[in-house]
C-alpha positions as CSV (number, residue, x, y, z in Angstrom):
1,X,-136.1,2.5,141.5
2,X,-139.4,0.6,141.0
3,X,-141.0,-1.6,143.6
4,X,-139.5,-4.7,141.9
5,X,-136.1,-3.1,142.0
6,X,-136.4,-2.4,145.8
7,X,-137.5,-6.0,146.4
8,X,-134.6,-7.2,144.3
9,X,-132.2,-5.0,146.3
10,X,-133.5,-6.3,149.6
11,X,-133.3,-9.9,148.3
12,X,-129.6,-9.5,147.3
13,X,-128.7,-7.9,150.6
14,X,-130.6,-10.6,152.5
15,X,-128.6,-13.3,150.6
16,X,-125.4,-11.5,151.5
17,X,-126.5,-11.4,155.1
18,X,-126.7,-15.2,155.1
19,X,-123.1,-15.4,153.9
20,X,-121.5,-15.3,157.4
21,X,-123.0,-18.7,158.1
22,X,-121.0,-20.3,155.2
23,X,-118.0,-18.0,154.9
24,X,-114.7,-18.2,156.8
25,X,-113.4,-15.4,158.9
26,X,-111.2,-13.9,156.2
27,X,-114.1,-13.6,153.7
28,X,-116.4,-12.2,156.3
29,X,-113.9,-9.4,156.8
30,X,-113.6,-8.8,153.0
31,X,-117.4,-8.6,152.7
32,X,-117.6,-6.1,155.6
33,X,-115.0,-4.0,153.8
34,X,-117.0,-4.4,150.5
35,X,-120.1,-3.1,152.2
36,X,-118.3,-0.1,153.6
37,X,-116.9,0.9,150.3
38,X,-120.3,0.5,148.7
39,X,-121.3,3.7,150.5
40,X,-118.6,5.6,148.8
41,X,-119.5,4.0,145.4
42,X,-123.2,4.9,146.0
43,X,-122.3,8.6,146.6
44,X,-120.0,8.9,143.6
45,X,-122.6,7.1,141.3
46,X,-125.4,9.2,142.6
47,X,-123.6,12.5,141.8
48,X,-122.5,11.3,138.4
49,X,-125.9,9.9,137.3
50,X,-128.1,12.6,138.8
51,X,-126.0,15.7,138.2
52,X,-123.2,14.7,135.8
53,X,-120.6,15.7,138.4
54,X,-117.4,13.8,138.9
55,X,-116.2,13.4,142.5
56,X,-112.7,12.0,142.9
57,X,-112.6,12.4,146.7
58,X,-115.0,9.7,147.9
59,X,-112.4,7.4,149.5
60,X,-110.7,10.4,151.1
61,X,-114.0,11.5,152.5
62,X,-114.4,8.0,153.9
63,X,-111.2,8.5,155.8
64,X,-112.5,11.8,157.2
65,X,-115.6,10.1,158.4
66,X,-113.5,7.3,160.0
67,X,-111.3,9.9,161.6
68,X,-114.1,11.7,163.3
69,X,-115.8,8.5,164.4
70,X,-112.6,7.2,165.9
71,X,-112.0,10.5,167.7
72,X,-115.5,10.5,169.2
73,X,-115.2,6.8,170.2
74,X,-111.9,7.4,172.1
75,X,-112.9,10.8,173.6
76,X,-116.4,10.0,174.7
77,X,-118.6,7.2,176.0
78,X,-121.4,7.9,173.4
79,X,-123.1,5.0,171.8
80,X,-121.7,3.7,168.5
81,X,-124.6,5.0,166.5
82,X,-124.1,8.5,167.8
83,X,-120.4,8.4,166.9
84,X,-121.2,7.1,163.5
85,X,-123.7,9.8,162.8
86,X,-121.3,12.4,164.1
87,X,-118.6,11.2,161.6
88,X,-121.1,11.1,158.7
89,X,-122.5,14.6,159.5
90,X,-119.0,16.1,159.8
91,X,-118.1,14.7,156.4
92,X,-121.3,16.0,154.9
93,X,-120.6,19.5,156.3
94,X,-117.0,19.4,154.8
95,X,-118.4,18.1,151.5
96,X,-120.8,21.1,151.3
97,X,-118.0,23.5,152.2
98,X,-115.7,22.0,149.6
99,X,-118.5,22.2,147.0
100,X,-118.7,26.0,147.2
101,X,-115.5,26.8,145.3
102,X,-116.2,24.0,142.8
103,X,-119.8,25.0,141.9
104,X,-118.8,27.1,139.0
105,X,-116.7,24.3,137.5
106,X,-117.7,21.3,135.4
107,X,-116.3,18.2,133.8
108,X,-112.5,17.9,134.0
109,X,-112.0,21.0,136.2
110,X,-114.5,19.9,138.8
111,X,-112.8,16.4,138.8
112,X,-109.4,18.1,139.3
113,X,-110.7,20.1,142.2
114,X,-112.1,17.1,144.0
115,X,-108.9,15.2,143.3
116,X,-106.9,18.0,144.9
117,X,-109.1,17.7,147.9
118,X,-108.4,14.0,148.1
119,X,-104.7,14.7,147.8
120,X,-104.9,17.3,150.6
121,X,-106.7,14.9,152.9
122,X,-104.2,12.2,152.2
123,X,-101.4,14.5,153.3
124,X,-103.3,15.3,156.5
125,X,-103.9,11.7,157.3
126,X,-100.3,10.8,156.7
127,X,-99.0,13.7,158.8
128,X,-101.3,13.5,161.8
129,X,-102.3,9.8,161.6
130,X,-105.7,8.4,162.8
131,X,-106.8,8.6,166.5
132,X,-105.8,5.6,168.5
133,X,-106.8,6.6,172.0
134,X,-103.9,9.0,172.6
135,X,-104.3,12.3,174.5
136,X,-104.9,15.7,172.9
137,X,-107.2,16.8,170.1
138,X,-105.6,14.4,167.5
139,X,-105.8,11.5,169.9
140,X,-102.6,9.9,168.6
141,X,-100.3,8.1,171.1
142,X,-97.1,6.1,170.9
143,X,-98.9,3.0,172.2
144,X,-102.2,1.5,171.0
145,X,-104.7,1.5,173.7
146,X,-107.9,-0.3,172.6
147,X,-109.7,-0.8,169.3
148,X,-112.8,1.1,168.4
149,X,-116.0,-0.1,170.0
150,X,-118.5,-1.9,167.9
151,X,-122.3,-1.8,168.3
152,X,-123.5,-3.7,171.3
153,X,-125.8,-5.8,169.0
154,X,-123.0,-6.7,166.7
155,X,-119.8,-7.5,168.6
156,X,-118.6,-10.3,166.3
157,X,-117.8,-10.2,162.6
158,X,-120.8,-12.2,161.4
159,X,-123.3,-9.9,163.1
160,X,-121.3,-6.8,162.2
161,X,-121.6,-7.7,158.5
162,X,-125.4,-7.9,158.9
163,X,-125.3,-4.6,160.8
164,X,-123.4,-2.9,158.0
165,X,-125.8,-4.3,155.4
166,X,-128.7,-2.9,157.4
167,X,-127.1,0.5,157.3
168,X,-126.4,0.1,153.6
169,X,-130.2,-0.5,153.0
170,X,-130.9,2.8,154.8
171,X,-128.4,4.5,152.5
172,X,-130.2,3.2,149.4
173,X,-133.5,4.3,150.9
174,X,-132.1,7.8,151.6
175,X,-131.0,8.1,147.9
176,X,-134.4,6.8,146.7
177,X,-136.3,9.2,148.9
178,X,-134.3,12.1,147.5
179,X,-134.9,10.9,143.9
180,X,-138.6,10.8,144.4
181,X,-138.9,14.2,146.0
182,X,-138.1,17.8,145.2
183,X,-134.3,17.4,145.2
184,X,-134.5,14.6,142.7
185,X,-136.6,16.7,140.3
186,X,-134.3,19.6,140.7
187,X,-131.2,17.5,140.0
188,X,-132.8,16.0,136.9
189,X,-133.5,19.5,135.6
190,X,-130.0,20.7,136.4
191,X,-128.4,17.8,134.7
192,X,-130.5,18.5,131.6
193,X,-129.8,22.2,131.5
194,X,-128.7,24.6,134.2
195,X,-130.1,27.5,132.3
196,X,-133.5,25.9,132.1
197,X,-133.2,25.1,135.8
198,X,-132.5,28.7,136.7
199,X,-135.3,29.9,134.5
200,X,-137.7,27.5,136.3
201,X,-136.7,29.0,139.7
202,X,-134.4,26.2,140.8
203,X,-131.7,27.2,143.2
204,X,-128.8,25.5,141.4
205,X,-126.2,26.4,144.0
206,X,-128.3,25.1,146.9
207,X,-129.1,21.8,145.2
208,X,-125.6,21.2,144.0
209,X,-124.3,21.9,147.5
210,X,-127.0,19.5,148.9
211,X,-125.7,16.8,146.5
212,X,-122.2,17.2,147.7
213,X,-123.4,17.0,151.3
214,X,-125.4,13.9,150.7
215,X,-122.5,12.2,148.9
216,X,-120.2,13.2,151.8
217,X,-122.7,11.8,154.4
218,X,-122.7,8.4,152.7
219,X,-118.9,8.3,152.4
220,X,-118.5,9.3,156.1
221,X,-120.9,6.6,157.2
222,X,-118.9,4.0,155.2
223,X,-115.6,5.3,156.8
224,X,-117.1,5.0,160.3
225,X,-118.3,1.5,159.7
226,X,-114.9,0.6,158.3
227,X,-113.1,2.0,161.4
228,X,-115.2,-0.2,163.7
229,X,-114.6,-3.2,161.5
230,X,-110.8,-2.9,161.8
231,X,-110.6,-1.2,165.2
232,X,-108.3,1.4,163.7
233,X,-107.4,3.0,160.4
234,X,-104.3,3.6,158.3
235,X,-103.6,6.5,156.0
236,X,-102.6,4.1,153.1
237,X,-106.2,3.0,152.8
238,X,-107.3,6.5,151.7
239,X,-104.8,7.5,149.1
240,X,-106.1,9.9,146.4
241,X,-105.4,7.2,143.8
242,X,-107.9,5.0,145.5
243,X,-110.6,7.6,144.9
244,X,-109.7,7.7,141.2
245,X,-109.9,3.9,141.0
246,X,-113.2,3.7,142.8
247,X,-114.8,6.2,140.4
248,X,-113.5,4.3,137.4
249,X,-115.1,1.2,138.8
250,X,-118.3,3.1,139.4
251,X,-118.4,3.6,135.6
252,X,-117.7,-0.1,135.1
253,X,-120.3,-1.2,137.6
254,X,-123.0,1.2,136.4
255,X,-123.7,4.6,138.0
256,X,-127.4,4.7,137.1
257,X,-128.5,1.6,138.9
258,X,-128.7,0.8,142.6
259,X,-126.8,-2.5,142.2
260,X,-124.1,-0.7,140.3
261,X,-122.7,0.5,143.7
262,X,-122.7,-3.1,144.9
263,X,-121.0,-4.3,141.8
264,X,-118.4,-1.5,142.1
265,X,-117.6,-2.5,145.7
266,X,-117.4,-6.2,144.7
267,X,-114.9,-5.3,142.0
268,X,-112.9,-3.0,144.3
269,X,-112.6,-5.4,147.3
270,X,-113.7,-9.0,146.3
271,X,-111.8,-9.3,143.1
272,X,-108.3,-8.7,144.7
273,X,-109.3,-11.0,147.5
274,X,-110.1,-13.8,145.0
275,X,-106.7,-13.3,143.3
276,X,-105.0,-13.5,146.6
277,X,-106.9,-16.7,147.4
278,X,-105.8,-18.2,144.1
279,X,-102.1,-17.3,144.7
280,X,-102.1,-14.5,142.1
281,X,-100.8,-11.0,142.7
282,X,-103.8,-8.8,143.6
283,X,-102.3,-5.9,141.7
284,X,-103.2,-7.7,138.5
285,X,-106.8,-6.7,139.2
286,X,-105.8,-3.3,137.9
287,X,-105.2,-4.7,134.5
288,X,-108.6,-6.3,134.4
289,X,-110.2,-3.1,135.7
290,X,-108.5,-1.1,132.9
291,X,-109.8,-3.4,130.3
292,X,-113.3,-3.3,131.9
293,X,-113.3,0.5,131.9
294,X,-112.3,0.6,128.2
295,X,-115.1,-1.8,127.4
296,X,-117.6,0.3,129.4
297,X,-116.6,3.5,127.7
298,X,-116.7,2.0,124.2
299,X,-119.7,-0.3,124.3
300,X,-121.5,-0.2,127.6
301,X,-121.9,3.4,128.9
302,X,-124.3,2.1,131.6
303,X,-121.8,-0.4,132.9
304,X,-122.3,-4.0,133.9
305,X,-125.5,-3.1,135.7
306,X,-126.9,-1.6,132.5
307,X,-126.0,-4.8,130.5
308,X,-127.8,-6.9,133.2
309,X,-130.8,-4.6,133.0
310,X,-130.9,-4.9,129.2
311,X,-130.6,-8.7,129.4
312,X,-133.5,-8.9,131.9
313,X,-135.6,-6.7,129.7
314,X,-135.0,-9.0,126.7
315,X,-136.0,-12.0,128.8
316,X,-139.2,-10.3,129.9
317,X,-140.1,-9.4,126.3
318,X,-139.5,-13.0,125.2
319,X,-141.7,-14.3,128.1
320,X,-144.4,-11.8,127.1
321,X,-144.2,-12.8,123.5
322,X,-144.4,-16.5,124.4
323,X,-147.5,-15.9,126.5
324,X,-149.2,-14.0,123.7
């Protein structure tokens, strides 16, 4: 990501941060959810673009991060940021553990392994439910006690949206820091040729596991933020099919570009919200998503973000030609 790209990223997020002043309560909630799911899209896009690995468990990992964050919230008096970090780290650790049996697999087989992980987590969430302040390790009671605490600096929805956007910026910076350092160079070499990476002394197992952990960290942070947004979580939000849909939209949005994650989250959350506002069944969005995926696979492998980037490149060339 060049300096101009970073400035553009901050500009877009700053504009979104101004939205609470003009949006109604319902749309503020939708944009908070959009920001949370952008973390999962960021992780899936990062793994696919940097390593060519397909992860179909990102939404399920969000659920795990939300579960741990909720449990810490109800069981301790720790600050929100500590609970959020605990949920993100726990998800990162599980992501690295789940990576170990999948490291020898590629392509379809790796995707199936991660999909089975998502299915397993869906069963666990459904069977044990999410903590709601009840007693015991699982923290599930028959009566709802109190919603999850939000950060003290963002008690209302408008400020919480800005808070989530600030954390999202940190997520983008974390990815960019990895891309510019040794892990980024190792991942680029592994994607090009694992044999060449091994011959160059790159520890392929270590860097692949690191990638799974980083992806899990981002998903866990998104899940924790979503839990605080809603006050509680429901297992239906984290079905395995949602992970498949999110990855498909990552391809549509553009996995190679930072704003591809934002476009993915917009398609995932805002598009159904618009259909509902217009009185149309939100499930029809799946039809549009399928057509968009077909278009991306056939004519736009870099997704919508890639097409925008190409268009901007053509505009810059024309401006340069006119000046000459």
